[in-house]
C-alpha positions in Angstrom: -9.7 -9.3 -6.0 -9.0 -5.5 -5.8 -11.2 -4.2 -2.9 -10.9 -0.6 -4.4 -12.6 -1.8 -7.6 -15.3 -3.8 -5.6 -16.2 -0.7 -3.5 -15.6 1.7 -6.5 -13.1 3.9 -4.5 -10.1 5.9 -5.4 -6.8 4.9 -3.8 -6.9 8.1 -1.7 -10.3 7.3 -0.1 -10.6 8.0 3.6 -12.5 6.3 6.4 -15.8 8.1 5.7 -15.7 7.4 1.9 -15.0 3.7 2.5 -17.8 3.4 5.0 -20.2 5.2 2.7 -19.4 3.0 -0.3 -19.7 -0.1 1.9 -23.1 0.9 3.2 -24.3 1.9 -0.3 -23.3 -1.5 -1.6 -25.0 -3.3 1.3 -28.3 -1.8 0.3 -27.7 -3.0 -3.3 -26.6 -6.5 -2.2 -28.7 -7.7 0.8 -27.4 -11.0 2.1 -30.8 -12.7 1.8 -31.3 -11.9 -1.9 -27.7 -11.7 -3.3 -25.4 -13.6 -1.0 -22.5 -13.8 -3.5 -22.4 -10.0 -4.0 -22.8 -9.4 -0.2 -19.8 -11.7 0.5 -17.6 -9.9 -2.0 -18.5 -6.5 -0.6 -18.0 -7.8 2.9 -14.5 -9.1 2.1 -13.5 -5.9 0.3 -14.6 -3.8 3.3 -12.6 -6.0 5.7 -9.5 -5.3 3.7 -10.0 -1.5 3.6 -11.8 -0.8 6.9 -9.1 1.3 8.6 -6.3 3.5 7.3 -3.8 0.9 8.4 -5.6 -1.8 6.5 -5.7 0.3 3.4 -2.0 1.1 3.8 -1.0 -2.6 4.2 -3.1 -3.6 1.2 -1.5 -1.0 -1.1 1.9 -1.9 0.1 1.5 -5.6 -0.5 -0.7 -5.6 -3.6 -0.1 -2.6 -5.8 2.7 -3.1 -8.3 4.7 -0.2 -9.8 7.9 0.0 -11.7 10.0 -1.2 -8.8 12.8 -3.4 -9.9 14.1 -4.8 -6.6 13.8 -5.0 -2.9 15.8 -1.8 -2.2 13.7 0.2 -4.7 10.6 -1.2 -3.1 11.7 -0.1 0.3 12.6 3.3 -1.0 9.2 3.7 -2.5 7.7 2.6 0.8 9.7 5.3 2.6 8.4 7.9 0.1 4.7 7.4 0.8 2.7 10.6 1.3 2.6 11.9 4.9 -0.9 10.6 5.7 -0.1 7.1 4.4 3.4 7.0 6.0 3.6 4.6 9.0 5.4 5.7 12.2 9.2 5.3 11.8 9.2 5.9 8.1 11.4 9.0 8.3 14.0 7.1 10.3 13.8 4.2 7.9 14.4 6.6 5.0 17.5 7.9 6.7 18.7 4.4 7.1 18.2 3.6 3.4 20.1 6.8 2.5 23.0 5.8 4.8 23.1 2.3 3.2 23.1 3.8 -0.3 25.9 6.2 0.6 28.0 3.4 2.2 27.5 1.3 -1.0 28.5 4.2 -3.2 31.7 4.7 -1.1 32.5 1.0 -1.2 32.1 1.0 -5.0 34.4 4.0 -5.4 37.0 2.5 -3.1 37.3 -0.7 -5.3 40.2 -0.8 -7.7 39.4 -0.5 -11.4 38.8 -3.8 -13.1 37.6 -5.7 -10.1 33.9 -6.5 -9.7 
């Protein structure tokens, strides 16, 4: 279940937009009359309640053209500023240093050896 689709929200939605969409859907799906719809809306809201929750959900569930773990970590480090968790800049520097070290190691290898 994609909570953004359930609440009909864009990925860039903020706290106020999430809460407004949630309250609007609660009026449409009262628990006494439509318990299945209410439960679905409730679960979606729980997943997107805070900015940190939204960030975690996007990180774990949205797929892009990432081909491996390093690329996934690099895309994580490139998140826009308001989505970036604390420490992301230092993490990005660490990834760059690792990439530079790997490039130097590959250049230092003699030709013909894997």
